[in-house]
N, C-alpha and C positions, 0 to 999 in steps of 0.2 A: 195550766202552768201554774204552779205557787211560786210567787217571787216574794223577795225581802228585798226592801229598799235600807241601805246603811248610808247613814249621813255622818259624815267623819268631820268632827272638830269645827262646827259653824258657830264659833263661838267669838264673844265681843273682842277679844285679845287678837283675834286673827282677821276678822271681818270688818270691825268698826274702825274708822281712820283714827280714832283716839286710841286703839288698842296697842299693847306693847309690841306684838309681832304682826303688826298689819300687812296682809299679803298683797295689798295693793288694790288698784281699780277692778282687776280681773276677778278678785274675790268677791265684790259687790255684784258683779255682772252675773255670777252664776245663781244668785238668789231667786230669780223667777223662774229658772229652769227647776231648780230643786222643789220650789213651792208647787209648781205643776205636776212634777213626779210624785210629790206627797199626796196630793188630791187624787191623783190617778189611783196610786196603789190603794188608797183608803176606799175609793169607790168600788174598788174590785176585790176588797177583802184581804189584800196583801199586807204583810207585816211592815212597820216602819221602825227601825232601830237607829237611835242617836248614839254615836261614840263621843265622848267629851272627855278632853284632857282635864283633869283635876289633881293638881299638883299640892304637895305638902309645902310649906314655906321653905325648907331646907333641902328639896328635891335635888339630886346629884345632876339632873339634866340642866340645871341653872349653871354649871360649869361651862356649858356649850352654848347656851341660850339665855338672854335676859329672863327673870322671873316672870312668869306668865301663866294665865289660867289657874291661878292658885285657888284652890278648892273654897267654895263659899264666896268668892269675891264676883264682882262685876263681870270681869274679863273671862271667868270661867261659865258665864251663862250663854245659853244658846242665843243668837240675835233674834230680836223680837219678831222679825217677819217670819222665822221658821220656828218660833216657839213650839215645843211639843204639846201635844194634848194630853189629859191624863191617862188615855189608854196606850200611849207611846212608852215604849221602854227606852230609859237614858242609862247608858252603861258608862260609868266613869272609868278612865284609864290614867295610867301613870307613865306610859312608854309610847313609844311610836305605833306599835301594831294594838289593834283593839283586842287582841287575845292574849297579851302578856299580862298575867296576874287578875283578868276579869272572868266574868261568867259567860262570856260571848259563846265559847264553844259548846257549853250546856245548852244555851238558848238555841243556838243552831240546831243541834241534836232534836230538842223538844219540838221545833217549828219545822224542820226538816223541809226546808225550802228548795225547790228545782233548781233556782237560779238565784244569785244576789247580785244586785245592782248597786253598785258604789258610787257615791258623789261626796264632794267636800274638798278639805285642805289639808295639808298641802300634798299636792300630786306625787313630789318626789320624796316624801317622807312618810306621814302616817297613811296616806292613801295608798300608796306602794306597799309599804310592809304589812298593811291588813290584807291587801290584795294577794300578796305572797303568802300569807298564812292560809287565806281561804283557798287558795289553788294547791298548796300542800295538803289540804283536806279532802281534794278532789271534788270541790264545790264549783260548778260552773259559774263564772263571774262576768258580769258586763260593767265596764267603766264608761260612765257617761263624759265624753270629752268636753262637752261644754257645760258640764255640772261639776268639774274640778278645777282648781286653780293653784298656783304657786308663787311663791316670792320672785322665781327666776324662770324666765320663758325658756330658756335653754335646758333647765333641769325638767321643766314640765313637759317637753316634748320627749326628752329622754325617757322620763318615767313611764309615758302613755306607750312609747315603742317597746319599752323592757316588759311592762305589763302584758303587752300583746304578744310579742315574740318568747320570751321567757316563761312566763307563766300561763299563757295560752287564754289569757282574759279577753272577750270581745269588747272591741272600742267602738262606740256608737254615738251619733250626735241626737241629742232630743229636740 
């Protein structure tokens, strides 16, 4: 089975305690799980794709959230513990879904994975919106429960349940 690992927004502004939108202790706790998955995927020849917020300084999203992950800043960089290798693809995004205005759709068509595994932050925002768009493309999705985190534990639990019940994503622990 050909698998793709999609790592969502594991960026300094979300994962580092000094980040503008730090997701809390739970976001730090998922790093070892994601690191282990990256190593396994690479050892099996599976694709590893990073989705990374990369906003312009005047992004309209900043009407709802404080400015974060501004393109070219420290906050928009993948945390050092999960830094991508040269062969890893990093897709910059400006909205919640990894598909909106990006090349992710074409990448998926080219790589044609049998299944996409999703990890990262925030479960109830960028993870859930990306999983919804994967499911709308009839791509089987696995969400790693202990590989996702959120600002809000209640929203986190709701998002996992919704992705499973509405989108048909398989929720597993690693």
